[in-house]
KOLVOPA-381653 format. One line per 3 residues: their letters; for each residue x, y, z of C-alpha. Coordinates in nm, 2 decimals, decimal comma. Example, Ala and Ser with C-alpha at 12.3 -4.5 7.8 and 13.67 -1.06 7.14 Angstrom:
2
AS = 1,23/-0,45/0,78 | 1,37/-0,11/0,71;
END
This chain:
189
XXX = 0,00/0,00/0,00 | 0,12/0,35/-0,08 | 0,26/0,53/0,23;
XXX = 0,04/0,84/0,20 | -0,28/0,63/0,15 | -0,18/0,40/0,44;
XXX = -0,11/0,71/0,66 | -0,45/0,87/0,58 | -0,65/0,55/0,64;
XXX = -0,47/0,48/0,97 | -0,51/0,84/1,09 | -0,88/0,84/1,01;
XXX = -0,93/0,51/1,20 | -0,77/0,66/1,51 | -0,96/0,99/1,49;
XXX = -1,29/0,81/1,43 | -1,24/0,57/1,71 | -1,13/0,83/1,96;
XXX = -1,43/1,05/1,87 | -1,66/0,76/1,92 | -1,51/0,66/2,26;
XXX = -1,50/1,02/2,40 | -1,86/1,07/2,28 | -1,97/0,76/2,47;
XXX = -1,85/0,88/2,81 | -2,16/1,00/3,01 | -2,16/1,37/3,08;
XXX = -2,32/1,32/3,43 | -2,03/1,09/3,52 | -1,79/1,36/3,40;
XXX = -1,96/1,61/3,62 | -1,92/1,38/3,92 | -1,56/1,33/3,83;
XXX = -1,49/1,70/3,81 | -1,66/1,76/4,15 | -1,45/1,49/4,32;
XXX = -1,13/1,60/4,16 | -1,17/1,97/4,25 | -1,27/1,89/4,61;
XXX = -0,97/1,67/4,68 | -0,67/1,79/4,87 | -0,44/1,56/4,66;
XXX = -0,51/1,35/4,35 | -0,32/1,03/4,32 | -0,29/0,83/4,00;
XXX = -0,21/0,46/3,95 | -0,19/0,24/3,65 | 0,06/0,02/3,46;
XXX = 0,22/0,02/3,11 | 0,08/0,26/2,85 | -0,21/0,34/3,08;
XXX = 0,04/0,47/3,34 | 0,20/0,68/3,07 | -0,13/0,84/2,99;
XXX = -0,20/0,90/3,36 | 0,14/1,06/3,41 | 0,05/1,30/3,13;
XXX = -0,28/1,38/3,29 | -0,11/1,43/3,63 | 0,14/1,67/3,48;
XXX = -0,13/1,88/3,31 | -0,35/1,89/3,62 | -0,05/2,00/3,83;
XXX = -0,01/2,29/3,58 | -0,37/2,38/3,67 | -0,32/2,39/4,04;
XXX = -0,42/2,03/4,13 | -0,18/1,86/4,38 | -0,12/1,56/4,16;
XXX = 0,08/1,26/4,27 | 0,18/0,95/4,07 | 0,18/0,64/4,30;
XXX = 0,53/0,50/4,34 | 0,72/0,82/4,28 | 1,00/0,88/4,53;
XXX = 0,83/1,20/4,66 | 0,49/1,04/4,71 | 0,32/1,17/5,03;
XXX = 0,07/0,97/5,24 | -0,28/0,94/5,10 | -0,56/1,05/5,34;
XXX = -0,94/1,06/5,36 | -0,92/1,41/5,20 | -0,77/1,27/4,88;
XXX = -0,88/1,09/4,56 | -0,71/0,80/4,39 | -0,76/0,77/4,01;
XXX = -0,71/0,42/3,89 | -0,66/0,37/3,52 | -0,73/0,01/3,41;
XXX = -0,94/-0,09/3,11 | -1,02/-0,43/3,25 | -1,03/-0,32/3,62;
XXX = -0,85/-0,64/3,70 | -0,48/-0,53/3,67 | -0,31/-0,66/3,99;
XXX = -0,11/-0,36/4,11 | -0,37/-0,09/4,05 | -0,64/-0,31/4,21;
XXX = -0,43/-0,36/4,52 | -0,35/0,01/4,55 | -0,72/0,09/4,51;
XXX = -0,82/-0,14/4,79 | -0,55/0,00/5,02 | -0,65/0,36/4,94;
XXX = -1,02/0,28/5,01 | -0,93/0,12/5,35 | -0,74/0,44/5,44;
XXX = -1,06/0,64/5,36 | -0,96/0,80/5,03 | -1,22/0,83/4,75;
XXX = -1,14/0,60/4,45 | -1,22/0,67/4,09 | -1,18/0,40/3,83;
XXX = -1,15/0,50/3,47 | -1,19/0,18/3,26 | -1,40/-0,01/3,02;
XXX = -1,54/-0,30/3,23 | -1,82/-0,20/3,47 | -1,83/-0,54/3,62;
XXX = -1,46/-0,56/3,72 | -1,33/-0,66/4,06 | -1,29/-0,29/4,14;
XXX = -1,66/-0,24/4,14 | -1,69/-0,30/4,51 | -1,43/-0,04/4,61;
XXX = -1,48/0,25/4,38 | -1,68/0,57/4,46 | -1,71/0,66/4,09;
XXX = -1,66/0,46/3,77 | -1,59/0,66/3,46 | -1,65/0,42/3,17;
XXX = -1,47/0,45/2,84 | -1,66/0,17/2,67 | -1,39/0,06/2,43;
XXX = -1,29/-0,29/2,34 | -1,12/-0,48/2,62 | -1,03/-0,84/2,71;
XXX = -1,38/-0,86/2,86 | -1,53/-0,84/2,51 | -1,86/-0,69/2,63;
XXX = -2,14/-0,66/2,38 | -2,16/-0,27/2,40 | -1,79/-0,21/2,36;
XXX = -1,66/0,01/2,08 | -1,46/-0,22/1,85 | -1,11/-0,10/1,76;
XXX = -0,90/-0,18/1,46 | -0,59/-0,07/1,65 | -0,35/-0,31/1,83;
XXX = -0,45/-0,44/2,17 | -0,56/-0,16/2,41 | -0,44/0,14/2,21;
XXX = -0,79/0,30/2,19 | -0,83/0,29/2,57 | -0,49/0,45/2,64;
XXX = -0,56/0,72/2,37 | -0,91/0,79/2,50 | -0,78/0,81/2,86;
XXX = -0,52/1,07/2,76 | -0,78/1,27/2,56 | -1,03/1,24/2,85;
XXX = -0,76/1,40/3,08 | -0,70/1,68/2,83 | -1,07/1,74/2,79;
XXX = -1,12/1,77/3,16 | -0,81/2,00/3,18 | -0,98/2,23/2,93;
XXX = -1,30/2,22/3,14 | -1,10/2,33/3,44 | -0,94/2,62/3,24;
XXX = -1,29/2,73/3,13 | -1,45/2,69/3,47 | -1,17/2,88/3,65;
XXX = -1,12/3,14/3,38 | -0,75/3,05/3,36 | -0,54/3,26/3,13;
XXX = -0,35/3,01/2,92 | -0,05/3,24/2,88 | -0,02/3,25/3,26;
XXX = 0,02/2,87/3,28 | 0,37/2,89/3,14 | 0,50/3,00/3,48;
XXX = 0,41/2,65/3,61 | 0,59/2,47/3,33 | 0,92/2,29/3,41;
XXX = 1,21/2,53/3,36 | 1,51/2,31/3,44 | 1,50/2,15/3,10;
END
């Protein structure tokens, strides 16, 4: 296949799938997510693999917007308390490490938000809010959005774009001047 045609077709698949997945997230769930996020003293993030990379991007952007964002496992991680929120990124909701951290955070009294695709996961009993990105997962649920991309790429892309979408929402709600945000950007680079 010609490179330019292959690129155009591949790009369109990704854009169409991401549009479908973001459109499928329930706005009332987004409102609850935003409320919990903005009330929290600290917001912790946990995931593994490419999902963790997407969560790290979200944590960084939220930090630029004034959220005390913490990635679980970092050397400077403070203690989680009942005033905090843990955001668990896991499409299946069965990933061992994030599931264990979610249970521990809940036992300490923190609020737990699971962003994933499987509403019937083992995390169901410990989460305060489930933000569903209904994309194809290992669970193969009937209502999942099918993806032509490898493995869980659509989930990770949608997770990152969800974080960017909610960041724009914060900017709009708080009337943040985008030019002012540069003072929070890393400057030791």
